[in-house]
C-alpha atoms as a printed R data frame, in Angstrom:
    type eleno elety resid chain resno       x       y       z
1   ATOM     1    CA   MET     A     1  -3.907 -62.112   6.772
2   ATOM     2    CA   PHE     A     2  -0.226 -62.640   6.424
3   ATOM     3    CA   LEU     A     3   1.283 -62.085   2.918
4   ATOM     4    CA   ASP     A     4   3.903 -64.302   1.484
5   ATOM     5    CA   LEU     A     5   7.579 -62.964   1.150
6   ATOM     6    CA   HIS     A     6   7.456 -62.670  -2.644
7   ATOM     7    CA   LEU     A     7   4.466 -60.466  -2.470
8   ATOM     8    CA   GLN     A     8   6.230 -58.630   0.984
9   ATOM     9    CA   GLY     A     9   9.378 -57.614  -1.070
10  ATOM    10    CA   THR     A    10   6.943 -56.679  -4.052
11  ATOM    11    CA   ILE     A    11   5.079 -54.108  -2.006
12  ATOM    12    CA   ALA     A    12   8.627 -52.997  -0.514
13  ATOM    13    CA   LEU     A    13   9.496 -52.434  -4.024
14  ATOM    14    CA   ARG     A    14   6.724 -50.453  -4.985
15  ATOM    15    CA   LEU     A    15   6.585 -48.438  -1.904
16  ATOM    16    CA   LEU     A    16  10.501 -47.286  -2.393
17  ATOM    17    CA   PHE     A    17   9.478 -46.671  -6.350
18  ATOM    18    CA   ALA     A    18   6.741 -44.397  -5.465
19  ATOM    19    CA   PHE     A    19   8.892 -42.389  -2.951
20  ATOM    20    CA   VAL     A    20  11.585 -41.829  -5.526
21  ATOM    21    CA   LEU     A    21   9.122 -40.984  -8.641
22  ATOM    22    CA   GLY     A    22   7.191 -38.145  -5.939
23  ATOM    23    CA   ALA     A    23  11.069 -37.303  -4.986
24  ATOM    24    CA   LEU     A    24  11.933 -36.764  -8.630
25  ATOM    25    CA   LEU     A    25   9.104 -34.703  -9.342
26  ATOM    26    CA   GLY     A    26   9.063 -32.722  -6.259
27  ATOM    27    CA   TYR     A    27  12.554 -31.662  -7.537
28  ATOM    28    CA   GLU     A    28  11.636 -29.100  -9.742
29  ATOM    29    CA   ARG     A    29   9.312 -27.384  -7.359
30  ATOM    30    CA   ARG     A    30  12.524 -27.026  -4.791
31  ATOM    31    CA   VAL     A    31  14.543 -25.601  -7.853
32  ATOM    32    CA   GLN     A    32  11.878 -23.107  -8.294
33  ATOM    33    CA   GLN     A    33  11.817 -22.049  -5.001
34  ATOM    34    CA   LYS     A    34   8.308 -23.546  -4.010
35  ATOM    35    CA   PRO     A    35   6.195 -24.217  -0.722
36  ATOM    36    CA   ALA     A    36   6.462 -28.090  -1.833
37  ATOM    37    CA   GLY     A    37   9.264 -29.748  -2.287
38  ATOM    38    CA   SER     A    38  10.603 -32.735  -2.953
39  ATOM    39    CA   ARG     A    39   9.581 -33.941   0.883
40  ATOM    40    CA   THR     A    40   6.278 -33.044   0.048
41  ATOM    41    CA   HIS     A    41   5.626 -34.828  -3.274
42  ATOM    42    CA   ALA     A    42   7.283 -37.576  -1.829
43  ATOM    43    CA   LEU     A    43   5.257 -38.049   1.201
44  ATOM    44    CA   VAL     A    44   2.571 -37.573  -0.872
45  ATOM    45    CA   CYS     A    45   3.245 -40.472  -3.776
46  ATOM    46    CA   LEU     A    46   4.669 -42.689  -0.706
47  ATOM    47    CA   GLY     A    47   0.901 -42.215   0.793
48  ATOM    48    CA   SER     A    48  -1.273 -42.876  -2.281
49  ATOM    49    CA   ALA     A    49   0.798 -45.913  -3.266
50  ATOM    50    CA   ILE     A    50   0.345 -46.936   0.535
51  ATOM    51    CA   PHE     A    51  -3.608 -46.378   0.293
52  ATOM    52    CA   MET     A    52  -3.377 -48.132  -3.204
53  ATOM    53    CA   ILE     A    53  -1.578 -51.622  -2.058
54  ATOM    54    CA   ILE     A    54  -4.115 -51.385   1.493
55  ATOM    55    CA   SER     A    55  -7.226 -51.324  -1.356
56  ATOM    56    CA   ILE     A    56  -5.747 -53.956  -3.415
57  ATOM    57    CA   TYR     A    57  -3.990 -56.762  -0.927
58  ATOM    58    CA   GLY     A    58  -5.665 -55.442   2.859
59  ATOM    59    CA   PHE     A    59  -9.209 -56.962   1.882
60  ATOM    60    CA   ALA     A    60  -8.410 -59.856  -0.255
61  ATOM    61    CA   GLY     A    61  -9.749 -62.288   2.554
62  ATOM    62    CA   ILE     A    62 -12.762 -60.984   3.174
63  ATOM    63    CA   PRO     A    63 -16.041 -61.812   1.394
64  ATOM    64    CA   GLY     A    64 -17.651 -59.286  -1.181
65  ATOM    65    CA   GLN     A    65 -15.392 -56.529   0.189
66  ATOM    66    CA   ARG     A    66 -12.894 -56.368  -2.363
67  ATOM    67    CA   ASP     A    67 -13.093 -53.229  -3.976
68  ATOM    68    CA   PRO     A    68  -9.338 -51.207  -4.876
69  ATOM    69    CA   ALA     A    69 -11.257 -48.698  -6.553
70  ATOM    70    CA   ARG     A    70 -12.991 -47.579  -3.126
71  ATOM    71    CA   ILE     A    71  -9.858 -46.220  -1.015
72  ATOM    72    CA   ALA     A    72  -8.510 -45.034  -4.580
73  ATOM    73    CA   ALA     A    73 -11.375 -42.966  -4.890
74  ATOM    74    CA   GLN     A    74 -10.813 -40.956  -1.719
75  ATOM    75    CA   VAL     A    75  -7.481 -39.864  -2.397
76  ATOM    76    CA   VAL     A    76  -8.399 -38.036  -5.219
77  ATOM    77    CA   THR     A    77 -10.772 -36.118  -2.949
78  ATOM    78    CA   GLY     A    78  -8.257 -35.813  -0.225
79  ATOM    79    CA   MET     A    79  -5.659 -33.973  -2.522
80  ATOM    80    CA   GLY     A    80  -8.115 -31.454  -2.826
81  ATOM    81    CA   PHE     A    81  -7.255 -30.065   0.659
82  ATOM    82    CA   ILE     A    82  -3.920 -30.936   0.298
83  ATOM    83    CA   GLY     A    83  -3.941 -28.636  -2.805
84  ATOM    84    CA   ALA     A    84  -6.049 -26.200  -2.162
85  ATOM    85    CA   GLY     A    85  -3.296 -25.136   0.840
86  ATOM    86    CA   ALA     A    86  -1.131 -24.747  -1.940
87  ATOM    87    CA   ILE     A    87  -3.056 -21.982  -4.009
88  ATOM    88    CA   TRP     A    88  -2.867 -18.084  -3.419
89  ATOM    89    CA   LYS     A    89  -5.560 -15.994  -4.378
90  ATOM    90    CA   GLU     A    90  -5.546 -12.219  -4.016
91  ATOM    91    CA   ARG     A    91  -8.166 -10.226  -6.118
92  ATOM    92    CA   SER     A    92  -7.269 -11.483  -9.926
93  ATOM    93    CA   TRP     A    93  -3.702 -12.825  -8.706
94  ATOM    94    CA   VAL     A    94  -3.201 -16.391  -8.684
95  ATOM    95    CA   VAL     A    95  -0.331 -17.941  -7.369
96  ATOM    96    CA   GLY     A    96   0.153 -21.917  -6.924
97  ATOM    97    CA   LEU     A    97  -1.772 -23.583  -9.085
98  ATOM    98    CA   THR     A    98   1.374 -25.663 -10.985
99  ATOM    99    CA   THR     A    99   2.108 -26.674  -7.678
100 ATOM   100    CA   ALA     A   100  -1.285 -28.158  -6.104
101 ATOM   101    CA   SER     A   101  -1.211 -29.894  -9.974
102 ATOM   102    CA   THR     A   102   1.456 -31.491  -9.386
103 ATOM   103    CA   LEU     A   103   1.012 -32.746  -5.890
104 ATOM   104    CA   TRP     A   104  -2.329 -34.080  -7.564
105 ATOM   105    CA   VAL     A   105  -0.476 -35.655 -10.281
106 ATOM   106    CA   SER     A   106   1.990 -36.963  -7.465
107 ATOM   107    CA   SER     A   107  -0.867 -38.819  -5.541
108 ATOM   108    CA   ALA     A   108  -1.733 -40.488  -9.272
109 ATOM   109    CA   ILE     A   109   1.587 -41.848 -10.066
110 ATOM   110    CA   GLY     A   110   1.658 -43.485  -6.369
111 ATOM   111    CA   LEU     A   111  -1.939 -44.987  -6.653
112 ATOM   112    CA   ALA     A   112  -0.399 -46.258 -10.209
113 ATOM   113    CA   VAL     A   113   2.762 -47.716  -8.733
114 ATOM   114    CA   GLY     A   114   0.578 -49.320  -5.371
115 ATOM   115    CA   ALA     A   115  -1.273 -51.181  -8.400
116 ATOM   116    CA   GLY     A   116   2.093 -51.865  -9.858
117 ATOM   117    CA   MET     A   117   1.677 -50.111 -12.882
118 ATOM   118    CA   TYR     A   118   5.466 -49.293 -13.630
119 ATOM   119    CA   LEU     A   119   5.185 -48.015 -16.452
120 ATOM   120    CA   PRO     A   120   2.814 -45.701 -16.678
121 ATOM   121    CA   ALA     A   121   4.173 -44.135 -13.591
122 ATOM   122    CA   ILE     A   122   7.489 -43.795 -14.734
123 ATOM   123    CA   ILE     A   123   5.916 -41.940 -18.109
124 ATOM   124    CA   GLY     A   124   3.525 -39.706 -15.798
125 ATOM   125    CA   THR     A   125   6.448 -38.647 -13.993
126 ATOM   126    CA   PHE     A   126   8.947 -38.057 -17.295
127 ATOM   127    CA   LEU     A   127   6.012 -36.004 -18.682
128 ATOM   128    CA   SER     A   128   4.983 -34.345 -15.587
129 ATOM   129    CA   TYR     A   129   8.663 -32.694 -15.493
130 ATOM   130    CA   LEU     A   130   8.547 -32.193 -19.283
131 ATOM   131    CA   ALA     A   131   5.049 -29.686 -18.170
132 ATOM   132    CA   LEU     A   132   7.238 -27.979 -15.970
133 ATOM   133    CA   GLU     A   133   9.882 -27.273 -17.803
134 ATOM   134    CA   LEU     A   134   7.855 -25.847 -20.936
135 ATOM   135    CA   HIS     A   135   8.381 -22.381 -19.575
136 ATOM   136    CA   LYS     A   136  11.991 -22.621 -20.810
137 ATOM   137    CA   PHE     A   137  10.900 -22.729 -24.435
138 ATOM   138    CA   GLU     A   138   7.973 -20.368 -24.572
139 ATOM   139    CA   LYS     A   139  10.641 -17.884 -26.532
140 ATOM   140    CA   VAL     A   140  11.166 -19.542 -29.046
141 ATOM   141    CA   PHE     A   141   7.633 -20.034 -29.837
142 ATOM   142    CA   SER     A   142   6.612 -16.515 -29.256
143 ATOM   143    CA   ASN     A   143   6.737 -13.856 -31.256
144 ATOM   144    CA   ARG     A   144   6.684 -11.242 -28.536
145 ATOM   145    CA   GLU     A   145   8.963  -8.913 -27.853
146 ATOM   146    CA   LYS     A   146  11.463 -10.489 -25.088
147 ATOM   147    CA   ARG     A   147  10.773  -9.961 -21.951
148 ATOM   148    CA   PRO     A   148  13.925  -9.241 -19.132
149 ATOM   149    CA   GLU     A   149  14.535 -12.305 -17.487
150 ATOM   150    CA   LYS     A   150  12.190 -13.178 -13.922
151 ATOM   151    CA   ARG     A   151  15.469 -13.684 -11.614
152 ATOM   152    CA   GLN     A   152  16.960 -10.391 -12.690
153 ATOM   153    CA   LEU     A   153  14.050  -8.408 -12.757
154 ATOM   154    CA   ILE     A   154  13.852  -9.366  -8.888
155 ATOM   155    CA   ASN     A   155  17.917  -8.928  -8.397
156 ATOM   156    CA   ASN     A   156  17.740  -5.493  -9.763
157 ATOM   157    CA   LEU     A   157  14.827  -4.448  -6.783
158 ATOM   158    CA   ASP     A   158  17.915  -4.591  -4.229
159 ATOM   159    CA   LEU     A   159  15.841  -6.691  -1.957
160 ATOM   160    CA   GLU     A   160  18.718  -6.349   0.388
161 ATOM   161    CA   TYR     A   161  17.657  -3.042   1.281
162 ATOM   162    CA   LEU     A   162  14.460  -4.446   2.866
163 ATOM   163    CA   LYS     A   163  16.696  -7.134   3.959
164 ATOM   164    CA   THR     A   164  18.998  -4.711   5.970
165 ATOM   165    CA   GLY     A   165  16.045  -2.479   7.094
166 ATOM   166    CA   LEU     A   166  13.845  -5.405   8.615
167 ATOM   167    CA   GLU     A   167  16.918  -6.343  10.637
168 ATOM   168    CA   GLY     A   168  18.281  -2.927  11.653
169 ATOM   169    CA   ILE     A   169  13.949  -2.235  12.797
170 ATOM   170    CA   PHE     A   170  14.373  -6.070  14.486
171 ATOM   171    CA   ASP     A   171  17.906  -6.118  15.641
172 ATOM   172    CA   GLN     A   172  17.577 -10.311  14.169
173 ATOM   173    CA   PRO     A   173  19.376 -11.637  11.291
174 ATOM   174    CA   THR     A   174  16.725 -11.846   7.865
175 ATOM   175    CA   LYS     A   175  16.590 -14.313   4.999
176 ATOM   176    CA   ILE     A   176  14.835 -13.836   1.877
177 ATOM   177    CA   HIS     A   177  12.082 -16.002  -0.119
178 ATOM   178    CA   ILE     A   178  11.626 -16.037  -3.584
179 ATOM   179    CA   LEU     A   179   8.821 -17.522  -3.319
180 ATOM   180    CA   ASN     A   180   7.196 -16.664  -7.750
181 ATOM   181    CA   LEU     A   181   9.374 -16.064 -10.502
182 ATOM   182    CA   SER     A   182   6.491 -15.053 -12.138
183 ATOM   183    CA   ASN     A   183   3.921 -12.217 -12.373
184 ATOM   184    CA   PRO     A   184   3.533 -11.639 -10.141
185 ATOM   185    CA   TYR     A   185   6.480 -11.894  -8.134
186 ATOM   186    CA   VAL     A   186   6.037 -13.220  -4.732
187 ATOM   187    CA   ILE     A   187   9.303 -12.364  -1.989
188 ATOM   188    CA   SER     A   188   9.153 -13.183   1.663
189 ATOM   189    CA   PHE     A   189  11.656 -12.520   4.599
190 ATOM   190    CA   THR     A   190  11.739 -14.103   7.555
191 ATOM   191    CA   PHE     A   191  13.620 -14.427  10.903
192 ATOM   192    CA   LYS     A   192  17.015 -16.154  10.154
193 ATOM   193    CA   LYS     A   193  16.870 -18.224  12.704
194 ATOM   194    CA   LYS     A   194  14.232 -20.844  13.345
195 ATOM   195    CA   VAL     A   195  11.727 -20.336  16.088
196 ATOM   196    CA   LYS     A   196   8.616 -22.129  16.219
197 ATOM   197    CA   ASP     A   197   6.350 -17.950  16.240
198 ATOM   198    CA   SER     A   198   8.757 -16.146  13.573
199 ATOM   199    CA   PHE     A   199   8.191 -13.076  11.731
200 ATOM   200    CA   VAL     A   200   7.075 -12.943   8.521
201 ATOM   201    CA   LEU     A   201   6.556 -10.633   6.055
202 ATOM   202    CA   SER     A   202   5.245 -11.699   2.008
203 ATOM   203    CA   LEU     A   203   5.088  -9.518  -0.921
204 ATOM   204    CA   ALA     A   204   3.831  -9.515  -4.571
205 ATOM   205    CA   ILE     A   205   5.367  -7.364  -7.343
206 ATOM   206    CA   LYS     A   206   2.356  -6.758 -10.195
207 ATOM   207    CA   GLY     A   207   3.193  -4.016 -12.663
208 ATOM   208    CA   ASP     A   208   3.857  -0.745 -10.061
209 ATOM   209    CA   THR     A   209   1.574  -2.014  -7.326
210 ATOM   210    CA   LEU     A   210   3.229  -3.287  -4.025
211 ATOM   211    CA   ASN     A   211   1.015  -6.202  -2.618
212 ATOM   212    CA   LEU     A   212   1.518  -7.006   0.738
213 ATOM   213    CA   ILE     A   213   0.118  -9.978   1.319
214 ATOM   214    CA   LEU     A   214   1.240 -11.345   5.402
215 ATOM   215    CA   MET     A   215   3.009  -9.417   7.761
216 ATOM   216    CA   TYR     A   216   2.529 -11.687  10.763
217 ATOM   217    CA   LEU     A   217   4.755 -10.838  14.007
218 ATOM   218    CA   PRO     A   218   5.200 -13.219  16.843
219 ATOM   219    CA   GLU     A   219   3.056 -12.581  20.221
220 ATOM   220    CA   HIS     A   220   6.314 -10.985  21.333
221 ATOM   221    CA   LEU     A   221   7.122  -8.654  19.255
222 ATOM   222    CA   ARG     A   222   3.624  -7.071  19.028
223 ATOM   223    CA   GLY     A   223   2.275  -3.581  20.495
224 ATOM   224    CA   LYS     A   224   5.973  -2.230  20.234
225 ATOM   225    CA   ASN     A   225   4.926  -0.070  17.474
226 ATOM   226    CA   TYR     A   226   6.608  -2.222  14.850
227 ATOM   227    CA   THR     A   227   4.455  -2.178  12.027
228 ATOM   228    CA   PRO     A   228   4.516   1.351  11.193
229 ATOM   229    CA   LYS     A   229   8.155   1.336  11.244
230 ATOM   230    CA   ILE     A   230   7.780  -1.467   8.063
231 ATOM   231    CA   PHE     A   231   5.330   0.238   6.503
232 ATOM   232    CA   THR     A   232   7.738   3.478   6.409
233 ATOM   233    CA   LEU     A   233  10.520   0.941   5.107
234 ATOM   234    CA   LEU     A   234   8.410  -0.429   1.928
235 ATOM   235    CA   LYS     A   235   6.919   3.046   1.429
236 ATOM   236    CA   SER     A   236  10.613   4.410   0.974
237 ATOM   237    CA   TRP     A   237  11.682   1.237  -0.756
238 ATOM   238    CA   SER     A   238   8.337   1.449  -3.515
239 ATOM   239    CA   LEU     A   239   9.248   5.142  -3.994
240 ATOM   240    CA   GLU     A   240  12.663   4.458  -5.076
241 ATOM   241    CA   TYR     A   241  11.073   1.934  -7.784
242 ATOM   242    CA   LYS     A   242   8.488   3.592  -8.818
243 ATOM   243    CA   PHE     A   243   5.857   2.118  -7.434
244 ATOM   244    CA   LYS     A   244   2.392   3.822  -7.565
245 ATOM   245    CA   GLN     A   245   0.466   2.193  -4.986
246 ATOM   246    CA   ILE     A   246   0.782  -0.548  -1.536
247 ATOM   247    CA   THR     A   247  -2.219  -2.429  -1.211
248 ATOM   248    CA   LEU     A   248  -2.999  -5.370   1.339
249 ATOM   249    CA   THR     A   249  -6.474  -6.733   2.657
250 ATOM   250    CA   SER     A   250  -6.722  -6.646   6.434
251 ATOM   251    CA   LYS     A   251  -9.022  -8.460   9.525
252 ATOM   252    CA   LYS     A   252 -11.454  -5.660  10.608
253 ATOM   253    CA   GLU     A   253 -10.023  -5.314  13.839
254 ATOM   254    CA   PHE     A   254  -6.809  -3.707  12.053
255 ATOM   255    CA   ASN     A   255  -8.598  -1.565   9.495
256 ATOM   256    CA   PRO     A   256  -8.007   1.774  12.385
257 ATOM   257    CA   LEU     A   257  -4.278   1.414  12.341
258 ATOM   258    CA   TRP     A   258  -4.160   1.327   8.018
259 ATOM   259    CA   LEU     A   259  -6.585   4.653   7.964
260 ATOM   260    CA   LYS     A   260  -4.384   5.866  10.850
261 ATOM   261    CA   LEU     A   261  -1.132   5.611   8.795
262 ATOM   262    CA   GLY     A   262  -2.479   7.392   5.480
263 ATOM   263    CA   PHE     A   263  -4.425   4.097   3.667
264 ATOM   264    CA   TYR     A   264  -8.012   4.270   2.487
265 ATOM   265    CA   SER     A   265 -10.434   1.799   1.698
266 ATOM   266    CA   THR     A   266 -11.117   0.407  -1.427
267 ATOM   267    CA   GLY     A   267 -13.365  -2.555  -0.487
268 ATOM   268    CA   ASP     A   268 -14.541  -4.727   2.752
269 ATOM   269    CA   CYS     A   269 -10.993  -5.006   4.520
270 ATOM   270    CA   ILE     A   270  -9.522  -4.009   1.256
271 ATOM   271    CA   PHE     A   271  -6.816  -0.417   1.483
272 ATOM   272    CA   THR     A   272  -4.564   1.063  -1.087
273 ATOM   273    CA   TYR     A   273  -2.019   4.014  -0.445
274 ATOM   274    CA   ARG     A   274  -1.264   5.836  -3.322
275 ATOM   275    CA   LEU     A   275   2.161   6.908  -2.933
276 ATOM   276    CA   GLU     A   276   2.118   9.396  -5.858
277 ATOM   277    CA   THR     A   277   0.007  11.448  -3.170
278 ATOM   278    CA   ASP     A   278   2.655  11.183  -0.956
279 ATOM   279    CA   LYS     A   279   5.374  12.129  -3.232
280 ATOM   280    CA   THR     A   280   3.249  15.298  -3.995
281 ATOM   281    CA   SER     A   281   2.906  15.812   0.034
282 ATOM   282    CA   ASP     A   282   6.547  15.960   0.065
283 ATOM   283    CA   LEU     A   283   6.926  18.270  -2.824
284 ATOM   284    CA   LEU     A   284   4.282  21.075  -0.939
285 ATOM   285    CA   LYS     A   285   6.318  20.639   2.332
286 ATOM   286    CA   ASP     A   286   9.523  20.875   0.347
287 ATOM   287    CA   ASN     A   287   8.375  23.734  -1.191
288 ATOM   288    CA   LEU     A   288   6.041  25.828   2.143
289 ATOM   289    CA   SER     A   289   9.624  25.079   4.332
290 ATOM   290    CA   GLY     A   290  11.280  27.533   1.767
291 ATOM   291    CA   LEU     A   291   8.917  30.073   2.096
């Protein structure tokens, strides 16, 4: 089946339109330093539009096979897998729901554009962007106490101390990534130089608890006693900022290591290090040394 030039031009316009709307929606996520930004949203929106166009025009000449809703329905199902990849959950903490939702909306906008429904797609993009900006106005409608600015709170934690400490441990320039600016605050450190197998240290801060989300060491750095050094750095930083505990979820093969470092098990592969106990031990050592 061959499409006439006018229809091909219309399809090309729809694809371009879907790409632009997806990129606009993803721009806000990029500004908020979320893992899925303009590129991801643009690709999702573009892909959804392509599927919708195939669904409408791809089977037009085949008797009994023209059902535009069939492929579109599978797009909605497929988006569940992509959205799930954007969500992180650690006990009662959930991060990434908004990003997963915008990806889901991007697919809907792409389907609308692919079907030639430009006005609903434009209005949907505008309303989605408005929804993402609502948090800026919440303090106007709230009578609660004014909370300190999230970014200021993160900056006050002297992340440069951790960055410099990691650079000293690995002798490699590192980079700070602020992944979430709302409670819990999520921060990640990676090597500045982009390589395929790179170091990652991700932390979440909620109240007086520092949660070690992820610590990944490249293969060539494993078995070189880096984990205790990183933990010592995190411990000194946590004590400086009056955290009460460090928590983490570990793979079973690493459980002995955390127990050796002073953690105690609070559940299946869940470990906690009490910093208050650590301060008490240091105080006892100081008192004993004076005898």
